DOLUMLUM-944185 format. One record per atom (N, C-alpha, C): z, y, x; atom name. Coordinates in nm, 2 decimals, decimal comma, always signed. Layout:
@z = Z; y = Y; x = X; fipa = CA
...
This chain:
@z = -16,50; y = +9,24; x = +3,42; fipa = N
@z = -16,37; y = +9,24; x = +3,36; fipa = CA
@z = -16,32; y = +9,10; x = +3,35; fipa = C
@z = -16,20; y = +9,07; x = +3,39; fipa = N
@z = -16,14; y = +8,94; x = +3,38; fipa = CA
@z = -16,09; y = +8,91; x = +3,24; fipa = C
@z = -16,11; y = +8,79; x = +3,19; fipa = N
@z = -16,07; y = +8,75; x = +3,06; fipa = CA
@z = -15,96; y = +8,64; x = +3,07; fipa = C
@z = -15,87; y = +8,65; x = +2,98; fipa = N
@z = -15,77; y = +8,54; x = +2,97; fipa = CA
@z = -15,83; y = +8,43; x = +2,89; fipa = C
@z = -15,80; y = +8,30; x = +2,93; fipa = N
@z = -15,84; y = +8,18; x = +2,86; fipa = CA
@z = -15,73; y = +8,14; x = +2,77; fipa = C
@z = -15,76; y = +8,09; x = +2,65; fipa = N
@z = -15,66; y = +8,04; x = +2,56; fipa = CA
@z = -15,70; y = +7,90; x = +2,52; fipa = C
@z = -15,60; y = +7,81; x = +2,53; fipa = N
@z = -15,62; y = +7,67; x = +2,48; fipa = CA
@z = -15,57; y = +7,67; x = +2,34; fipa = C
@z = -15,59; y = +7,56; x = +2,27; fipa = N
@z = -15,57; y = +7,55; x = +2,13; fipa = CA
@z = -15,42; y = +7,59; x = +2,09; fipa = C
@z = -15,32; y = +7,55; x = +2,17; fipa = N
@z = -15,19; y = +7,58; x = +2,13; fipa = CA
@z = -15,17; y = +7,73; x = +2,14; fipa = C
@z = -15,22; y = +7,80; x = +2,24; fipa = N
@z = -15,20; y = +7,94; x = +2,25; fipa = CA
@z = -15,28; y = +8,02; x = +2,14; fipa = C
@z = -15,40; y = +7,97; x = +2,10; fipa = N
@z = -15,47; y = +8,03; x = +1,99; fipa = CA
@z = -15,39; y = +8,02; x = +1,86; fipa = C
@z = -15,33; y = +7,90; x = +1,84; fipa = N
@z = -15,25; y = +7,88; x = +1,72; fipa = CA
@z = -15,14; y = +7,98; x = +1,72; fipa = C
@z = -15,07; y = +8,00; x = +1,83; fipa = N
@z = -14,96; y = +8,09; x = +1,84; fipa = CA
@z = -15,00; y = +8,23; x = +1,81; fipa = C
@z = -15,12; y = +8,27; x = +1,87; fipa = N
@z = -15,17; y = +8,41; x = +1,86; fipa = CA
@z = -15,21; y = +8,44; x = +1,71; fipa = C
@z = -15,26; y = +8,34; x = +1,64; fipa = N
@z = -15,31; y = +8,36; x = +1,51; fipa = CA
@z = -15,20; y = +8,32; x = +1,40; fipa = C
@z = -15,10; y = +8,26; x = +1,45; fipa = N
@z = -14,99; y = +8,22; x = +1,36; fipa = CA
@z = -15,04; y = +8,11; x = +1,26; fipa = C
@z = -15,11; y = +8,02; x = +1,31; fipa = N
@z = -15,17; y = +7,91; x = +1,23; fipa = CA
@z = -15,13; y = +7,77; x = +1,29; fipa = C
@z = -15,15; y = +7,67; x = +1,22; fipa = N
@z = -15,12; y = +7,53; x = +1,27; fipa = CA
@z = -15,25; y = +7,48; x = +1,34; fipa = C
@z = -15,23; y = +7,38; x = +1,42; fipa = N
@z = -15,34; y = +7,32; x = +1,49; fipa = CA
@z = -15,44; y = +7,25; x = +1,40; fipa = C
@z = -15,38; y = +7,20; x = +1,29; fipa = N
@z = -15,47; y = +7,13; x = +1,19; fipa = CA
@z = -15,56; y = +7,24; x = +1,12; fipa = C
@z = -15,50; y = +7,36; x = +1,10; fipa = N
@z = -15,58; y = +7,47; x = +1,04; fipa = CA
@z = -15,69; y = +7,51; x = +1,13; fipa = C
@z = -15,66; y = +7,52; x = +1,26; fipa = N
@z = -15,76; y = +7,56; x = +1,36; fipa = CA
@z = -15,88; y = +7,46; x = +1,37; fipa = C
@z = -15,85; y = +7,33; x = +1,37; fipa = N
@z = -15,95; y = +7,23; x = +1,38; fipa = CA
@z = -16,03; y = +7,22; x = +1,25; fipa = C
@z = -15,96; y = +7,24; x = +1,14; fipa = N
@z = -16,04; y = +7,24; x = +1,01; fipa = CA
@z = -16,13; y = +7,36; x = +1,00; fipa = C
@z = -16,08; y = +7,48; x = +1,05; fipa = N
@z = -16,16; y = +7,60; x = +1,05; fipa = CA
@z = -16,28; y = +7,58; x = +1,14; fipa = C
@z = -16,27; y = +7,52; x = +1,25; fipa = N
@z = -16,38; y = +7,49; x = +1,34; fipa = CA
@z = -16,48; y = +7,40; x = +1,28; fipa = C
@z = -16,43; y = +7,29; x = +1,21; fipa = N
@z = -16,52; y = +7,20; x = +1,15; fipa = CA
@z = -16,60; y = +7,26; x = +1,03; fipa = C
@z = -16,54; y = +7,36; x = +0,97; fipa = N
@z = -16,61; y = +7,43; x = +0,86; fipa = CA
@z = -16,68; y = +7,56; x = +0,90; fipa = C
@z = -16,70; y = +7,58; x = +1,03; fipa = N
@z = -16,76; y = +7,70; x = +1,08; fipa = CA
@z = -16,69; y = +7,83; x = +1,04; fipa = C
@z = -16,56; y = +7,83; x = +1,03; fipa = N
@z = -16,49; y = +7,95; x = +0,99; fipa = CA
@z = -16,42; y = +8,00; x = +1,11; fipa = C
@z = -16,42; y = +7,93; x = +1,22; fipa = N
@z = -16,36; y = +7,98; x = +1,35; fipa = CA
@z = -16,45; y = +7,92; x = +1,46; fipa = C
@z = -16,48; y = +7,99; x = +1,57; fipa = N
@z = -16,57; y = +7,94; x = +1,67; fipa = CA
@z = -16,50; y = +7,83; x = +1,75; fipa = C
@z = -16,58; y = +7,74; x = +1,81; fipa = N
@z = -16,54; y = +7,64; x = +1,90; fipa = CA
@z = -16,51; y = +7,70; x = +2,03; fipa = C
@z = -16,43; y = +7,63; x = +2,12; fipa = N
@z = -16,40; y = +7,68; x = +2,25; fipa = CA
@z = -16,54; y = +7,71; x = +2,32; fipa = C
@z = -16,54; y = +7,82; x = +2,40; fipa = N
@z = -16,67; y = +7,87; x = +2,46; fipa = CA
@z = -16,68; y = +7,86; x = +2,61; fipa = C
@z = -16,57; y = +7,80; x = +2,67; fipa = N
@z = -16,58; y = +7,79; x = +2,82; fipa = CA
@z = -16,52; y = +7,66; x = +2,86; fipa = C
@z = -16,58; y = +7,60; x = +2,96; fipa = N
@z = -16,52; y = +7,48; x = +3,02; fipa = CA
@z = -16,42; y = +7,52; x = +3,13; fipa = C
@z = -16,30; y = +7,46; x = +3,13; fipa = N
@z = -16,20; y = +7,49; x = +3,23; fipa = CA
@z = -16,17; y = +7,37; x = +3,31; fipa = C
@z = -16,23; y = +7,26; x = +3,29; fipa = N
@z = -16,21; y = +7,14; x = +3,36; fipa = CA
@z = -16,31; y = +7,03; x = +3,31; fipa = C
@z = -16,30; y = +6,91; x = +3,36; fipa = N
@z = -16,39; y = +6,81; x = +3,31; fipa = CA
@z = -16,38; y = +6,78; x = +3,17; fipa = C
@z = -16,26; y = +6,78; x = +3,11; fipa = N
@z = -16,24; y = +6,75; x = +2,97; fipa = CA
@z = -16,17; y = +6,86; x = +2,90; fipa = C
@z = -16,16; y = +6,97; x = +2,95; fipa = N
@z = -16,09; y = +7,08; x = +2,89; fipa = CA
@z = -16,18; y = +7,20; x = +2,86; fipa = C
@z = -16,16; y = +7,26; x = +2,74; fipa = N
@z = -16,23; y = +7,37; x = +2,70; fipa = CA
@z = -16,13; y = +7,48; x = +2,65; fipa = C
@z = -16,17; y = +7,60; x = +2,65; fipa = N
@z = -16,08; y = +7,71; x = +2,61; fipa = CA
@z = -16,17; y = +7,82; x = +2,54; fipa = C
@z = -16,10; y = +7,91; x = +2,48; fipa = N
@z = -16,16; y = +8,03; x = +2,42; fipa = CA
@z = -16,13; y = +8,15; x = +2,52; fipa = C
@z = -16,23; y = +8,24; x = +2,52; fipa = N
@z = -16,20; y = +8,36; x = +2,60; fipa = CA
@z = -16,14; y = +8,46; x = +2,50; fipa = C
@z = -16,07; y = +8,56; x = +2,55; fipa = N
@z = -16,00; y = +8,66; x = +2,47; fipa = CA
@z = -16,09; y = +8,73; x = +2,38; fipa = C
@z = -16,21; y = +8,77; x = +2,42; fipa = N
@z = -16,30; y = +8,84; x = +2,34; fipa = CA
@z = -16,35; y = +8,76; x = +2,22; fipa = C
@z = -16,37; y = +8,63; x = +2,23; fipa = N
@z = -16,41; y = +8,55; x = +2,12; fipa = CA
@z = -16,30; y = +8,54; x = +2,01; fipa = C
@z = -16,17; y = +8,53; x = +2,06; fipa = N
@z = -16,06; y = +8,53; x = +1,97; fipa = CA
@z = -16,05; y = +8,66; x = +1,89; fipa = C
@z = -16,06; y = +8,77; x = +1,97; fipa = N
@z = -16,05; y = +8,90; x = +1,90; fipa = CA
@z = -16,16; y = +8,92; x = +1,80; fipa = C
@z = -16,28; y = +8,88; x = +1,83; fipa = N
@z = -16,39; y = +8,89; x = +1,73; fipa = CA
@z = -16,36; y = +8,81; x = +1,61; fipa = C
@z = -16,31; y = +8,68; x = +1,63; fipa = N
@z = -16,28; y = +8,59; x = +1,52; fipa = CA
@z = -16,17; y = +8,65; x = +1,43; fipa = C
@z = -16,07; y = +8,72; x = +1,49; fipa = N
@z = -15,96; y = +8,78; x = +1,42; fipa = CA
@z = -16,02; y = +8,90; x = +1,34; fipa = C
@z = -16,10; y = +8,98; x = +1,39; fipa = N
@z = -16,16; y = +9,09; x = +1,32; fipa = CA
@z = -16,25; y = +9,04; x = +1,20; fipa = C
@z = -16,32; y = +8,93; x = +1,22; fipa = N
@z = -16,40; y = +8,87; x = +1,12; fipa = CA
@z = -16,31; y = +8,82; x = +1,00; fipa = C
@z = -16,20; y = +8,76; x = +1,04; fipa = N
@z = -16,11; y = +8,71; x = +0,94; fipa = CA
@z = -16,05; y = +8,82; x = +0,86; fipa = C
@z = -16,01; y = +8,93; x = +0,92; fipa = N
@z = -15,95; y = +9,04; x = +0,86; fipa = CA
@z = -16,06; y = +9,11; x = +0,76; fipa = C
@z = -16,18; y = +9,12; x = +0,81; fipa = N
@z = -16,29; y = +9,18; x = +0,73; fipa = CA
@z = -16,31; y = +9,10; x = +0,61; fipa = C
@z = -16,31; y = +8,96; x = +0,62; fipa = N
@z = -16,34; y = +8,87; x = +0,51; fipa = CA
@z = -16,23; y = +8,88; x = +0,41; fipa = C
@z = -16,10; y = +8,89; x = +0,46; fipa = N
@z = -15,99; y = +8,90; x = +0,37; fipa = CA
@z = -15,99; y = +9,04; x = +0,29; fipa = C
@z = -16,03; y = +9,14; x = +0,36; fipa = N
@z = -16,04; y = +9,27; x = +0,30; fipa = CA
@z = -16,14; y = +9,28; x = +0,19; fipa = C
@z = -16,26; y = +9,21; x = +0,22; fipa = N
@z = -16,37; y = +9,21; x = +0,12; fipa = CA
@z = -16,33; y = +9,13; x = +0,00; fipa = C
@z = -16,26; y = +9,02; x = +0,02; fipa = N
@z = -16,22; y = +8,93; x = -0,09; fipa = CA
@z = -16,12; y = +9,00; x = -0,18; fipa = C
@z = -16,03; y = +9,09; x = -0,12; fipa = N
@z = -15,93; y = +9,16; x = -0,19; fipa = CA
@z = -15,99; y = +9,27; x = -0,28; fipa = C
@z = -16,10; y = +9,32; x = -0,25; fipa = N
@z = -16,16; y = +9,43; x = -0,33; fipa = CA
@z = -16,22; y = +9,38; x = -0,45; fipa = C
């Protein structure tokens, strides 16, 4: 199965968050770091990693609300 790669800007747009939120979340282990190299100095997330992170964020928010 082919996966789409997302760079930081696209991840932010998909999650409706700022770039600073994304980098802060990665630093605090609340969001995964990019998991694939797409060039010498470029990394990206695969679609499945972003979907799992979204599901985890929703589950955490649901648990906190209860």
